[in-house]
Every structure is written in C-alpha cells, then in structure tokens.
C-alpha positions in Angstrom: 107.1 102.1 87.2 106.9 104.9 89.9 106.9 107.6 87.2 103.2 107.1 86.8 102.4 107.9 90.5 101.3 111.4 91.2 103.4 111.4 94.4 106.5 110.8 92.3 106.0 113.6 89.8 108.0 116.9 89.9 106.1 119.7 91.5 106.4 122.8 89.3 105.8 125.1 92.3 109.0 123.9 93.9 111.2 123.1 90.9 113.6 126.0 91.6 113.1 126.1 95.4 116.8 125.9 96.0 117.4 129.2 94.3 114.8 131.1 96.3 115.3 133.3 99.3 114.4 131.7 102.6 111.1 133.5 103.1 110.0 132.4 99.6 111.0 128.8 100.2 108.9 128.8 103.3 105.9 130.4 101.4 106.1 127.7 98.7 106.3 124.9 101.3 103.4 126.4 103.2 101.2 126.8 100.1 101.9 123.2 99.1 101.1 121.9 102.6 97.8 123.8 102.6 96.6 121.5 99.7 96.8 118.4 102.0 93.6 119.1 103.9 91.5 119.4 100.7 93.1 116.2 99.3 92.3 114.3 102.5 88.7 115.7 102.5 88.2 114.4 99.0 89.5 111.0 100.0 87.4 110.5 103.1 84.8 108.2 101.5 87.6 105.9 100.3 89.4 106.1 103.6 86.2 105.2 105.5 85.7 102.1 103.3 89.2 101.0 104.0 88.9 101.5 107.7 85.5 99.7 107.7 87.1 96.8 105.8 90.0 96.6 108.2 87.7 96.6 111.2 85.7 93.7 109.7 88.9 91.7 109.0 90.3 92.4 112.5 87.1 91.1 113.9 87.7 87.7 112.2 91.3 87.5 113.2 93.0 89.4 110.4 96.1 91.5 110.8 97.5 94.6 109.2 101.0 94.9 108.1 101.8 98.6 107.7 105.0 99.2 105.8 106.4 102.6 104.6 109.4 104.8 104.4 
C-alpha cells in the first residue's frame, strides 16, 4: 500500500549514502533538502485551498485532528 507513495520510494541519490565519506554524505543531504522549497512552492495553491477550507470549518465549530509520526 505505501509502496505507491512517492515519500516511501527509495531515493537514488542516497542509496549508497552509508558508504560515502562524511563530507559527501552532508553534500547529498544538503542537495536533497534544497529540493524542498521548490516542492512547497509548487504546492502553495493546494495548501491555500486546504487552509481556507480549515478556516471555514473552524468558523462553524469544526476541529482539526493532526496526527503524524
């Protein structure tokens, strides 16, 4: 079931990270982290719709249950 989620896929950039020198490990992590900002920017319209929907529901007594690991 989770194997279809992008977040649960192997990242080819870090597949062999345990065999790299420390500086290279840090470079790989930094390069992957740098991709986050662009991903968030692309999702801003969907995030805005979600927030607007939450605000509307809160206004009518709704609640949000936020669960994560």
